[in-house]
N, CA and C atoms as a LAMMPS dump frame, in Angstrom:
ITEM: TIMESTEP
0
ITEM: NUMBER OF ATOMS
198
ITEM: BOX BOUNDS ff ff ff
-5.0000000000000000e+02 5.0000000000000000e+02
-5.0000000000000000e+02 5.0000000000000000e+02
-5.0000000000000000e+02 5.0000000000000000e+02
ITEM: ATOMS id mol type element x y z
1 1 1 N -134.176 -16.48 -231.872
2 1 2 C -134.9 -14.474 -231.368
3 1 3 C -135.056 -14.659 -232.125
4 2 1 N -135.961 -12.523 -231.775
5 2 2 C -136.161 -12.115 -232.905
6 2 3 C -135.81 -11.332 -232.67
7 3 1 N -135.487 -10.568 -234.167
8 3 2 C -135.747 -9.235 -233.935
9 3 3 C -136.552 -8.662 -234.799
10 4 1 N -135.965 -7.081 -234.922
11 4 2 C -137.417 -6.247 -236.259
12 4 3 C -136.585 -6.062 -237.167
13 5 1 N -136.751 -6.169 -238.704
14 5 2 C -135.706 -5.772 -239.678
15 5 3 C -136.487 -5.37 -239.949
16 6 1 N -136.5 -4.173 -240.327
17 6 2 C -137.023 -2.704 -241.3
18 6 3 C -138.89 -2.807 -241.655
19 7 1 N -138.973 -3.149 -240.281
20 7 2 C -140.814 -2.853 -239.136
21 7 3 C -140.676 -4.502 -238.782
22 8 1 N -139.998 -5.765 -239.285
23 8 2 C -141.036 -6.435 -239.5
24 8 3 C -140.507 -8.07 -238.897
25 9 1 N -141.533 -8.419 -237.894
26 9 2 C -140.694 -10.03 -236.884
27 9 3 C -140.282 -10.302 -237.634
28 10 1 N -138.879 -11.15 -237.386
29 10 2 C -137.872 -12.125 -238.604
30 10 3 C -137.478 -12.88 -237.025
31 11 1 N -137.898 -13.789 -237.028
32 11 2 C -137.01 -15.684 -236.228
33 11 3 C -135.764 -16.069 -236.75
34 12 1 N -134.868 -15.456 -236.752
35 12 2 C -133.308 -16.196 -236.468
36 12 3 C -132.321 -15.888 -236.143
37 13 1 N -130.759 -17.507 -236.291
38 13 2 C -130.762 -17.825 -235.49
39 13 3 C -129.744 -17.285 -234.062
40 14 1 N -129.725 -17.573 -233.183
41 14 2 C -128.401 -16.93 -232.18
42 14 3 C -127.113 -16.579 -232.713
43 15 1 N -127.246 -15.61 -232.035
44 15 2 C -125.321 -15.676 -232.556
45 15 3 C -125.176 -14.943 -233.307
46 16 1 N -125.948 -14.562 -234.093
47 16 2 C -125.95 -13.888 -235.662
48 16 3 C -124.738 -12.72 -235.613
49 17 1 N -123.357 -12.696 -236.976
50 17 2 C -122.629 -10.746 -237.007
51 17 3 C -123.932 -10.67 -238.154
52 18 1 N -124.208 -8.936 -238.205
53 18 2 C -124.194 -8.285 -238.965
54 18 3 C -124.174 -8.789 -240.848
55 19 1 N -123.228 -9.703 -240.479
56 19 2 C -123.106 -10.738 -241.966
57 19 3 C -123.595 -11.035 -242.457
58 20 1 N -123.269 -12.763 -241.004
59 20 2 C -123.812 -13.151 -241.289
60 20 3 C -125.725 -12.987 -241.285
61 21 1 N -126.209 -12.117 -240.932
62 21 2 C -127.563 -12.106 -240.216
63 21 3 C -128.193 -11.595 -242.413
64 22 1 N -127.416 -10.894 -242.762
65 22 2 C -127.716 -10.032 -244.244
66 22 3 C -127.195 -11.479 -245.336
67 23 1 N -126.048 -12.386 -245.107
68 23 2 C -126.437 -13.845 -245.849
69 23 3 C -128.362 -14.409 -245.203
70 24 1 N -128.451 -14.235 -244.373
71 24 2 C -129.333 -15.265 -243.519
72 24 3 C -130.795 -14.648 -244.157
73 25 1 N -130.672 -13.62 -244.539
74 25 2 C -131.899 -13.462 -245.368
75 25 3 C -132.24 -12.668 -246.911
76 26 1 N -130.562 -13.404 -247.224
77 26 2 C -130.871 -12.864 -248.68
78 26 3 C -130.001 -11.813 -249.303
79 27 1 N -129.462 -10.797 -248.663
80 27 2 C -129.293 -10.003 -248.893
81 27 3 C -126.793 -9.357 -248.995
82 28 1 N -126.922 -11.701 -249.088
83 28 2 C -125.315 -10.74 -248.647
84 28 3 C -124.839 -10.354 -250.451
85 29 1 N -125.224 -10.211 -250.841
86 29 2 C -125.016 -9.56 -252.537
87 29 3 C -124.942 -8.102 -252.114
88 30 1 N -123.28 -6.963 -253.243
89 30 2 C -124.372 -5.739 -252.974
90 30 3 C -124.158 -4.974 -252.337
91 31 1 N -123.902 -3.953 -252.222
92 31 2 C -123.804 -2.851 -250.818
93 31 3 C -125.195 -2.068 -250.05
94 32 1 N -124.892 -2.135 -248.261
95 32 2 C -126.237 -2.393 -247.842
96 32 3 C -125.421 -1.062 -246.808
97 33 1 N -126.639 -0.175 -246.199
98 33 2 C -126.452 0.396 -244.972
99 33 3 C -126.963 -0.146 -244.099
100 34 1 N -126.358 -0.486 -243.141
101 34 2 C -127.207 -0.909 -241.552
102 34 3 C -127.077 -0.384 -239.959
103 35 1 N -128.384 -0.467 -239.316
104 35 2 C -128.578 0.37 -238.504
105 35 3 C -129.204 -0.444 -237.622
106 36 1 N -128.542 -0.709 -236.389
107 36 2 C -129.192 -1.247 -235.143
108 36 3 C -129.527 -0.678 -234.207
109 37 1 N -130.888 -0.487 -233.328
110 37 2 C -130.598 0.589 -232.555
111 37 3 C -130.735 1.646 -232.906
112 38 1 N -130.878 2.712 -233.782
113 38 2 C -130.352 4.057 -233.95
114 38 3 C -129.242 3.786 -234.139
115 39 1 N -127.714 3.315 -233.717
116 39 2 C -126.988 3.37 -234.596
117 39 3 C -126.171 2.795 -235.896
118 40 1 N -125.695 3.234 -236.552
119 40 2 C -124.941 2.906 -237.569
120 40 3 C -124.121 1.962 -236.839
121 41 1 N -123.988 0.562 -238.254
122 41 2 C -122.553 -0.46 -237.966
123 41 3 C -122.006 -0.362 -239.178
124 42 1 N -120.64 0.029 -239.069
125 42 2 C -119.977 0.36 -240.095
126 42 3 C -119.774 -0.948 -240.572
127 43 1 N -119.114 -0.568 -241.837
128 43 2 C -119.11 -2.019 -243.26
129 43 3 C -117.923 -2.992 -241.996
130 44 1 N -116.494 -2.172 -242.269
131 44 2 C -115.766 -2.647 -241.231
132 44 3 C -115.866 -3.703 -240.392
133 45 1 N -116.799 -3.165 -239.414
134 45 2 C -117.647 -4.423 -237.998
135 45 3 C -118.402 -4.939 -239.061
136 46 1 N -118.961 -5.489 -240.082
137 46 2 C -120.223 -6.254 -240.283
138 46 3 C -120.125 -8.333 -239.639
139 47 1 N -118.83 -8.22 -239.842
140 47 2 C -118.194 -9.479 -239.45
141 47 3 C -117.95 -9.539 -237.788
142 48 1 N -117.908 -8.314 -236.793
143 48 2 C -117.533 -8.968 -235.417
144 48 3 C -118.426 -8.416 -234.049
145 49 1 N -119.643 -7.353 -235.648
146 49 2 C -120.97 -6.569 -234.293
147 49 3 C -121.966 -8.084 -234.42
148 50 1 N -122.487 -8.321 -233.1
149 50 2 C -123.09 -10.063 -233.451
150 50 3 C -124.924 -8.955 -232.57
151 51 1 N -125.762 -9.51 -233.221
152 51 2 C -126.975 -8.86 -233.862
153 51 3 C -127.561 -9.515 -231.97
154 52 1 N -127.993 -9.006 -230.993
155 52 2 C -129.108 -9.645 -230.516
156 52 3 C -130.524 -9.991 -229.724
157 53 1 N -131.172 -10.423 -229.25
158 53 2 C -132.768 -10.944 -229.428
159 53 3 C -133.344 -9.053 -229.151
160 54 1 N -133.956 -8.511 -229.445
161 54 2 C -134.957 -7.604 -229.987
162 54 3 C -134.688 -6.074 -230.957
163 55 1 N -133.407 -6.8 -231.065
164 55 2 C -133.143 -5.8 -231.665
165 55 3 C -133.314 -5.046 -232.944
166 56 1 N -133.724 -3.574 -233.328
167 56 2 C -134.099 -2.909 -233.946
168 56 3 C -133.299 -3.189 -235.455
169 57 1 N -133.301 -3.864 -235.852
170 57 2 C -132.493 -2.787 -237.666
171 57 3 C -133.013 -2.798 -238.742
172 58 1 N -132.544 -1.808 -239.296
173 58 2 C -133.013 -1.225 -240.622
174 58 3 C -132.02 -1.557 -241.796
175 59 1 N -132.383 -2.118 -242.751
176 59 2 C -130.941 -2.178 -243.582
177 59 3 C -131.396 -1.765 -245.16
178 60 1 N -130.956 -0.654 -245.426
179 60 2 C -130.62 0.212 -246.59
180 60 3 C -129.735 -0.809 -247.931
181 61 1 N -130.707 -1.182 -249.33
182 61 2 C -129.402 -1.809 -249.718
183 61 3 C -129.173 -0.868 -251.054
184 62 1 N -128.301 -0.639 -251.797
185 62 2 C -127.789 0.36 -251.896
186 62 3 C -128.269 -0.012 -253.469
187 63 1 N -128.611 1.018 -254.747
188 63 2 C -128.362 0.269 -255.834
189 63 3 C -128.056 1.503 -256.701
190 64 1 N -127.745 1.734 -258.271
191 64 2 C -127.12 2.751 -258.694
192 64 3 C -128.206 2.474 -259.23
193 65 1 N -127.917 3.302 -260.28
194 65 2 C -128.547 4.085 -261.851
195 65 3 C -128.936 5.008 -262.81
196 66 1 N -128.876 5.861 -263.486
197 66 2 C -129.791 5.967 -264.286
198 66 3 C -130.396 6.167 -265.297
């Protein structure tokens, strides 16, 4: 299925959860914030929230430093 991630089209397998999508995209490590269709998906829902064809997804990878 096709989704838009951070402004770019991606072809991903069907029935992925947010957590599985992050792993598929190589973002499984470290803290991230995920927004799907302009709604924040809480971290506690990353395992249960399914990604759907046509979703627009924004992923922010959080980094620390100083």
